[in-house]
Backbone as numpy.savetxt, mean C-alpha at the origin, in Angstrom:
# Nx Ny Nz CAx CAy CAz Cx Cy Cz
-2.99 3.42 -26.31 -3.71 4.42 -25.48 -2.99 5.71 -25.21
-3.30 6.80 -24.73 -2.69 8.07 -24.61 -1.70 7.80 -23.59
-0.74 8.60 -23.51 0.23 9.02 -22.37 -0.47 9.41 -21.00
-1.62 10.04 -21.12 -2.18 10.65 -20.03 -3.05 9.27 -19.50
-3.55 8.54 -20.14 -4.06 7.53 -19.56 -3.33 6.43 -18.92
-2.23 6.09 -19.68 -1.23 5.04 -19.45 -0.76 5.38 -18.03
-0.28 7.06 -17.74 0.25 7.45 -16.58 -0.73 7.34 -15.45
-1.98 7.73 -15.48 -2.74 7.48 -14.68 -3.37 6.33 -13.96
-3.00 5.18 -15.26 -3.20 3.78 -14.77 -2.08 3.28 -13.98
-0.84 3.41 -14.63 -0.16 2.64 -13.53 0.29 3.55 -12.33
0.11 4.43 -12.15 0.22 5.19 -10.75 -0.43 4.82 -9.95
-2.07 4.30 -10.40 -2.83 3.79 -9.54 -2.78 2.21 -9.53
-2.58 1.70 -10.62 -2.66 0.05 -10.55 -1.47 -0.14 -9.96
-0.59 0.40 -9.11 0.45 -0.08 -8.68 0.11 -0.47 -7.13
-1.22 -0.01 -6.91 -2.03 -0.17 -5.31 -2.82 -1.42 -5.46
-3.13 -2.13 -6.48 -4.13 -2.75 -7.00 -3.36 -4.19 -6.59
-4.16 -5.04 -5.91 -3.70 -6.41 -5.53 -2.86 -7.35 -6.95
-3.31 -7.33 -7.79 -2.68 -7.95 -9.23 -2.56 -6.35 -10.30
-1.08 -5.89 -10.43 -0.89 -5.05 -10.98 0.38 -5.36 -12.36
-0.43 -5.29 -13.44 0.63 -5.49 -14.62 -0.11 -4.67 -15.83
0.64 -4.43 -16.84 0.46 -4.00 -17.95 0.42 -4.76 -19.04
-0.73 -5.01 -19.78 -0.58 -6.08 -20.78 -0.54 -5.35 -21.94
-0.08 -6.24 -23.01 -0.05 -5.99 -24.55 -0.07 -7.28 -25.22
0.04 -7.29 -26.69 0.20 -8.31 -27.24 1.07 -8.30 -28.44
1.15 -8.93 -29.23 2.25 -9.09 -30.44 1.83 -8.03 -31.66
2.19 -7.45 -31.84 2.04 -6.56 -33.32 1.17 -5.56 -32.65
1.12 -4.71 -31.92 0.52 -3.70 -31.11 1.21 -2.71 -30.85
0.70 -1.23 -30.72 1.44 -0.12 -30.09 2.53 -0.33 -28.84
3.69 0.05 -28.67 4.54 -0.11 -27.23 3.44 0.28 -26.62
3.70 -0.41 -25.48 3.12 -0.28 -23.92 4.15 -0.12 -22.91
5.52 -0.04 -23.18 6.53 0.20 -22.34 6.37 1.51 -22.06
6.43 1.82 -20.60 6.53 3.24 -20.02 7.15 4.41 -20.49
8.41 4.02 -20.99 9.20 4.94 -21.79 8.82 5.67 -23.14
7.72 4.38 -23.68 6.98 4.80 -24.63 6.05 6.06 -25.09
5.62 6.54 -23.87 4.75 7.78 -23.71 5.86 9.12 -23.31
6.99 8.65 -23.47 7.95 10.05 -22.87 8.19 10.21 -21.35
8.87 11.34 -21.12 9.51 11.24 -19.92 9.05 11.48 -18.99
7.72 12.35 -18.75 7.19 12.47 -17.80 6.43 11.18 -17.09
5.80 10.35 -18.46 5.00 9.06 -17.87 6.02 8.36 -17.46
7.24 8.12 -18.03 8.50 7.21 -17.63 8.61 7.52 -16.39
8.83 8.51 -16.02 8.99 8.84 -14.36 7.86 8.74 -13.49
6.86 8.91 -13.94 5.71 8.60 -13.18 5.75 7.12 -12.90
5.75 6.38 -13.52 5.72 4.71 -13.84 6.54 4.81 -12.83
8.00 4.98 -12.91 9.11 4.49 -11.80 8.51 5.00 -10.61
8.06 5.96 -10.62 7.91 6.09 -8.93 6.64 5.27 -8.40
5.85 5.15 -9.22 4.40 4.01 -8.84 5.26 2.71 -8.42
6.10 2.21 -9.38 6.64 0.93 -8.92 7.48 0.75 -8.04
8.21 1.69 -7.98 9.25 2.19 -6.24 8.28 2.03 -5.22
7.02 2.57 -5.57 6.05 2.79 -4.16 5.46 1.16 -3.83
5.18 0.69 -5.19 4.95 -0.86 -4.54 5.51 -1.70 -4.04
6.99 -1.71 -4.58 8.05 -2.52 -4.13 8.31 -2.29 -2.49
8.38 -1.21 -2.41 8.44 -0.59 -0.58 7.25 -1.20 0.00
6.21 -0.99 -0.64 5.12 -1.40 0.13 5.13 -2.98 0.12
5.90 -3.84 -0.45 5.43 -5.40 -0.44 5.85 -5.82 0.97
6.21 -5.32 2.22 6.02 -6.26 3.11 4.67 -5.91 3.68
3.98 -4.88 3.45 2.37 -4.63 3.73 1.55 -5.70 2.98
1.90 -5.63 1.43 1.08 -6.40 0.62 1.04 -7.87 1.24
2.62 -8.06 1.41 2.52 -9.79 1.71 1.70 -10.36 2.77
1.91 -9.21 3.75 1.14 -9.21 4.89 -0.53 -9.57 4.55
-0.98 -8.70 3.64 -2.21 -8.59 3.52 -2.72 -10.06 2.65
-2.01 -10.09 1.42 -2.12 -11.75 1.05 -2.21 -12.92 1.95
-1.34 -12.84 2.93 -1.47 -13.87 4.03 -2.96 -13.77 4.60
-3.15 -12.36 4.87 -4.73 -12.23 5.81 -5.72 -12.70 4.55
-5.41 -12.36 3.41 -6.79 -12.72 2.40 -6.83 -14.56 2.19
-5.32 -15.06 2.53 -5.60 -16.25 2.44 -6.00 -17.14 3.55
-5.83 -16.65 4.71 -6.67 -17.18 5.69 -7.73 -16.63 6.47
-8.19 -15.37 6.12 -9.44 -15.13 6.73 -10.60 -14.80 5.86
-10.00 -14.69 4.35 -10.98 -14.23 3.33 -11.25 -12.53 3.31
-10.39 -11.84 4.06 -10.66 -10.09 3.77 -9.63 -9.93 2.64
-10.40 -9.47 1.94 -9.89 -8.93 0.58 -8.59 -7.89 0.52
-7.72 -7.84 0.07 -6.64 -6.92 -0.04 -6.93 -5.33 -0.37
-7.80 -5.30 -1.43 -8.26 -3.99 -1.90 -9.68 -4.08 -1.52
-10.10 -2.84 -0.86 -11.56 -3.26 -0.29 -12.02 -2.07 -0.35
-13.19 -1.79 -0.24 -14.03 -0.40 -0.19 -13.98 0.32 0.79
-14.54 1.42 0.45 -14.18 2.39 1.89 -14.86 2.24 2.80
-16.12 1.93 2.90 -17.19 1.55 3.98 -16.80 0.35 4.72
-15.58 -0.03 4.20 -15.29 -1.47 5.41 -14.10 -0.95 6.42
-13.92 0.50 6.46 -13.61 1.36 7.69 -14.78 1.61 8.38
-16.20 1.89 7.92 -17.01 2.14 9.25 -18.44 1.55 8.19
-18.58 0.77 8.19 -19.76 -0.28 7.99 -21.37 0.45 8.16
-21.05 1.30 9.40 -22.62 1.98 9.98 -22.49 3.00 8.99
-21.57 3.88 8.37 -21.78 4.82 7.71 -22.25 5.01 6.16
-23.40 4.72 6.03 -23.89 4.45 4.49 -23.43 5.54 3.73
-23.32 6.32 3.88 -22.61 7.54 2.95 -21.34 7.04 2.20
-20.88 5.71 2.66 -19.79 5.42 1.95 -19.51 4.46 1.02
-21.06 3.60 1.14 -21.12 2.57 0.36 -21.44 3.04 -1.07
-21.42 4.18 -1.81 -21.52 4.70 -3.13 -20.20 4.64 -3.72
-19.17 4.99 -2.78 -17.64 5.41 -3.07 -16.89 4.45 -4.05
-16.82 4.58 -5.36 -16.03 3.90 -5.93 -14.89 4.56 -6.72
-14.38 5.61 -6.20 -12.78 5.99 -6.56 -12.01 5.92 -5.70
-11.97 6.15 -4.24 -11.06 5.84 -3.42 -11.23 4.42 -3.17
-10.46 3.84 -2.44 -10.45 2.39 -2.09 -9.12 2.32 -1.01
-9.69 0.92 -0.24 -8.77 1.24 0.96 -7.80 -0.37 0.55
-6.50 -0.17 1.33 -5.68 -1.52 0.67 -5.09 -1.76 2.29
-6.03 -3.33 2.49 -5.90 -3.49 4.07 -6.69 -2.86 4.74
-6.58 -2.46 6.01 -7.49 -1.38 7.07 -6.73 -0.27 7.33
-5.39 -0.28 7.01 -4.82 0.75 7.25 -4.02 1.69 6.37
-4.24 1.76 5.07 -3.84 2.70 4.05 -5.29 2.90 3.03
-5.45 4.39 2.91 -6.58 4.88 1.79 -5.84 5.30 0.70
-6.39 4.83 -0.35 -5.79 5.60 -1.55 -6.70 6.50 -2.06
-6.28 7.56 -2.62 -7.36 8.31 -3.34 -6.59 8.64 -4.56
-7.36 8.18 -5.88 -6.69 8.53 -6.88 -6.43 9.85 -7.22
-5.48 10.49 -8.11 -5.11 11.98 -8.52 -6.48 12.38 -9.22
-7.14 11.58 -10.10 -8.27 11.98 -10.71 -9.65 12.26 -10.16
-9.35 11.81 -8.84 -10.86 11.15 -8.19 -11.46 12.70 -7.92
-12.73 12.78 -8.01 -13.47 13.93 -7.62 -14.82 13.93 -6.64
-14.90 14.37 -5.81 -15.96 14.50 -4.83 -16.19 13.25 -4.15
-15.21 12.57 -3.76 -14.92 11.47 -2.91 -15.42 11.45 -1.53
-15.69 10.15 -1.08 -16.90 10.17 0.20 -15.73 9.48 1.17
-14.88 9.92 1.86 -13.98 9.16 2.87 -14.31 8.86 3.89
-13.73 7.95 4.66 -13.95 7.39 6.18 -13.76 8.97 6.99
-14.72 8.62 8.34 -14.34 9.63 9.15 -13.22 9.41 9.93
-12.37 10.10 10.92 -11.36 9.83 11.74 -10.13 10.50 10.72
-8.95 10.47 11.76 -7.85 10.89 11.31 -7.05 9.84 9.93
-6.87 10.59 9.07 -6.13 9.66 7.78 -4.61 10.71 7.58
-3.37 10.25 7.43 -2.66 11.30 7.32 -2.07 10.71 6.08
-1.54 11.61 4.74 -0.91 11.42 3.85 0.37 11.26 4.36
1.06 9.94 3.40 2.38 9.67 3.48 3.10 9.40 2.38
4.53 9.85 2.81 5.08 9.81 1.49 5.86 8.38 1.42
5.54 7.29 0.53 5.78 5.92 0.49 7.21 5.93 0.31
8.01 6.76 -1.20 8.93 6.45 -1.39 9.84 7.56 -0.65
9.94 8.25 0.05 10.82 8.98 0.93 10.68 10.55 0.38
9.65 10.96 -0.58 10.19 12.15 -1.35 8.54 12.45 -1.28
8.33 13.39 -2.04 6.75 14.44 -2.25 6.32 13.54 -3.36
4.97 12.43 -2.76 4.21 11.80 -3.91 3.67 12.18 -4.30
3.14 13.55 -4.41 2.26 14.53 -5.13 3.03 15.24 -5.91
4.28 15.32 -6.36 5.23 16.00 -7.00 4.71 16.23 -8.46
3.95 15.05 -8.91 3.80 14.86 -10.32 2.04 14.90 -10.69
1.82 14.72 -11.77 0.54 14.56 -12.20 -0.35 13.47 -12.06
0.10 12.05 -11.48 -0.45 10.81 -11.40 -0.29 10.42 -10.21
0.57 10.44 -9.36 0.46 9.78 -8.06 -0.68 9.54 -6.97
-1.71 8.92 -6.94 -2.48 9.23 -5.79 -2.18 9.63 -4.52
-3.25 9.69 -3.81 -2.58 10.53 -2.28 -3.17 9.08 -1.37
-1.80 8.83 -0.59 -2.05 7.44 0.14 -1.66 8.16 1.61
-2.74 7.40 2.30 -3.44 8.06 3.83 -3.21 7.07 4.74
-2.30 7.30 6.01 -2.36 6.24 6.86 -3.28 6.19 8.04
-3.95 5.31 8.27 -4.67 5.35 9.62 -4.54 5.68 10.82
-5.15 6.66 11.50 -4.49 6.64 12.94 -4.67 5.61 13.65
-3.28 5.26 14.46 -3.83 3.79 15.34 -3.23 2.98 14.35
-2.34 3.05 13.37 -1.60 1.94 12.53 -0.20 1.87 12.49
0.28 0.80 12.40 1.69 0.59 11.79 1.89 -0.05 10.52
2.64 0.35 9.78 2.76 -0.26 8.28 4.37 -0.41 8.30
4.37 -1.64 7.70 6.10 -1.94 7.72 6.31 -1.59 6.39
7.41 -1.10 5.89 7.88 -0.52 4.25 9.36 -1.00 4.19
9.36 -2.06 3.29 10.78 -2.13 2.69 11.98 -1.49 1.99
13.13 -1.71 1.76 13.79 -0.93 0.79 13.26 -1.35 -0.30
14.13 -0.29 -1.23 13.56 0.00 -2.49 14.40 -1.26 -3.25
13.72 -2.00 -4.17 14.03 -3.29 -5.16 13.84 -3.23 -6.46
14.29 -4.05 -7.33 14.06 -3.79 -8.42 13.10 -5.13 -8.97
12.85 -6.33 -8.21 12.02 -7.22 -8.34 11.81 -8.04 -7.26
10.65 -9.00 -7.25 10.43 -9.57 -5.79 11.61 -10.36 -5.73
12.59 -11.35 -6.33 13.34 -12.03 -5.87 14.38 -11.41 -4.96
14.39 -9.74 -4.78 15.52 -9.30 -3.77 14.75 -8.97 -2.79
13.42 -9.33 -3.10 12.73 -9.01 -1.37 13.42 -9.69 -0.05
13.20 -8.96 0.96 13.98 -9.48 2.06 13.19 -8.26 3.10
13.40 -8.85 4.32 12.79 -8.32 5.27 13.88 -7.78 6.59
14.84 -7.89 6.08 16.11 -7.57 7.07 16.16 -6.13 7.56
15.61 -5.42 6.69 15.62 -3.92 6.81 14.26 -3.22 6.88
13.33 -2.78 7.94 12.47 -2.16 7.75 12.03 -0.99 8.16
11.19 -0.18 7.44 10.81 1.23 8.01 9.44 0.86 8.40
9.14 1.65 9.61 7.82 1.50 10.07 7.09 3.20 9.96
6.11 3.04 9.34 5.40 3.93 9.22 4.35 4.13 10.34
4.33 4.84 11.44 3.56 4.79 12.69 2.64 6.03 13.07
1.63 5.86 12.75 0.40 7.41 13.16 -0.56 6.83 14.48
-0.01 7.17 15.63 -0.61 7.03 16.96 -2.28 7.53 16.84
-2.95 6.97 17.47 -4.57 7.53 17.54 -4.53 8.44 18.80
-5.70 8.92 19.38 -6.00 9.93 20.29 -5.20 9.52 21.65
-5.32 8.24 21.76 -4.65 7.48 23.07 -2.89 7.68 22.69
-2.55 7.83 21.77 -1.11 7.64 21.29 -0.43 6.22 21.44
-1.51 5.64 20.86 -1.25 4.13 20.60 -1.45 3.96 19.06
-0.63 2.50 18.46 -0.66 2.45 17.12 -0.10 0.61 17.23
-0.92 -0.02 16.25 -0.60 -1.08 16.23 -0.32 -1.69 14.86
0.19 -2.81 14.42 0.36 -3.49 13.13 1.11 -4.86 13.21
0.99 -5.19 11.93 1.70 -6.70 11.85 2.54 -7.05 10.81
3.28 -7.86 10.81 4.08 -8.48 9.48 3.91 -9.88 9.33
3.82 -10.42 8.23 4.08 -11.84 7.87 5.29 -12.12 7.08
5.95 -13.00 7.54 7.10 -13.50 6.63 7.27 -15.01 6.69
7.77 -15.42 5.48 8.04 -16.56 4.98 9.16 -17.25 4.39
9.22 -18.30 3.62 10.45 -18.44 3.00 10.35 -17.89 1.52
9.11 -17.34 1.24 9.15 -16.75 -0.33 8.82 -17.86 -1.22
9.26 -18.76 -1.09 8.86 -19.99 -1.82 8.72 -21.55 -1.27
8.15 -22.49 -2.17 7.93 -23.50 -1.32 6.62 -23.73 -0.56
6.45 -24.82 0.34 5.33 -24.83 1.14 5.74 -25.30 2.78
6.67 -24.89 2.87 7.09 -24.76 4.60 5.93 -24.09 5.25
5.42 -22.93 4.76 4.44 -22.26 5.54 3.62 -22.97 6.10
3.14 -23.99 5.37 2.05 -25.29 5.77 2.28 -25.89 6.66
3.42 -25.90 7.31 3.99 -26.83 8.20 4.59 -26.10 9.43
4.37 -24.74 9.21 4.31 -23.81 10.11 5.83 -22.83 10.08
6.10 -23.04 9.04 7.64 -22.32 8.80 7.46 -20.82 8.50
6.83 -20.35 9.13 6.60 -18.74 9.11 6.60 -18.07 10.31
6.91 -16.73 10.18 6.65 -15.86 11.72 5.79 -14.68 11.31
5.06 -14.30 12.53 4.18 -13.21 12.48 4.87 -12.21 13.71
5.05 -10.99 12.75 5.64 -9.90 13.84 4.39 -8.53 14.34
4.31 -8.60 15.93 3.08 -7.62 16.00 3.76 -6.40 16.45
3.57 -5.28 16.05 4.06 -4.25 16.35 3.32 -3.41 17.25
3.65 -2.83 18.46 2.63 -1.98 19.44 3.42 -0.65 19.67
3.17 0.43 19.04 3.83 1.68 19.16 2.94 2.63 20.43
3.57 3.31 21.31 3.04 4.02 22.02 3.80 5.17 22.38
2.80 6.49 22.05 3.68 7.77 22.31 3.36 8.53 23.26
4.74 9.05 24.11 4.48 9.59 25.34 4.97 11.07 25.19
4.63 12.36 24.80 5.05 13.54 24.77 5.87 13.49 23.32
7.34 13.39 23.23 8.12 13.35 22.14 8.60 12.61 21.84
8.43 11.36 22.77 8.84 10.11 22.60 7.85 9.08 22.16
8.71 8.12 21.17 8.03 7.23 20.42 8.78 5.81 21.06
7.84 5.04 21.48 8.36 3.32 21.85 7.62 2.42 21.07
8.42 1.50 20.33 7.65 0.64 19.47 8.10 -1.00 20.27
7.45 -1.74 20.71 7.53 -3.26 21.09 7.39 -3.81 20.00
8.28 -5.07 19.72 7.89 -6.04 18.76 8.06 -7.29 19.51
6.78 -8.20 18.99 6.87 -9.53 19.32 6.56 -10.50 18.34
6.88 -11.27 18.12 6.67 -12.61 17.31 6.44 -14.03 17.25
5.66 -14.17 16.78 4.93 -15.82 16.92 5.27 -16.55 15.81
């Protein structure tokens, strides 16, 4: 493929439930560095964003397994009464709290309400030509983890909470945790944390309960 196509794919594909760059033997190189420095840097940023969002992804997969709600959702899931959203096939929801708008998308129909762009990696995510715009729903709390290099390093001992309060000054979210391997979760060996945030003036209070 071309560097442009690979860069756009890896930046957006990092937000897919299943994200993987495929190739086969005796074909052209498909590693990010095979397409030049700009694409390599874009790929690194995209994968860093995915790894930081692993707590949110993991929670969404638990939701999918227990309720059937898909991890990646069409935007009309945000407002099923707004029929204008049903033809939108570029932007999509990641769970109910994040809205992903591809860099290449045009004339998108987005859900009404307050959706605020966030910087998943702590930097300006829109500083290159590839990263999609990631928006946080007002009223949501999304847990974000430390930067890791693979899922064997995944831990939830240090989290950052992205909070966007609604018009009433409140926000909420959840985090699912288990051992990460084995079948202990089937016997109740897991924890679900609920975040309830309240904003008053310049003060934000987050209460955490665990079941």
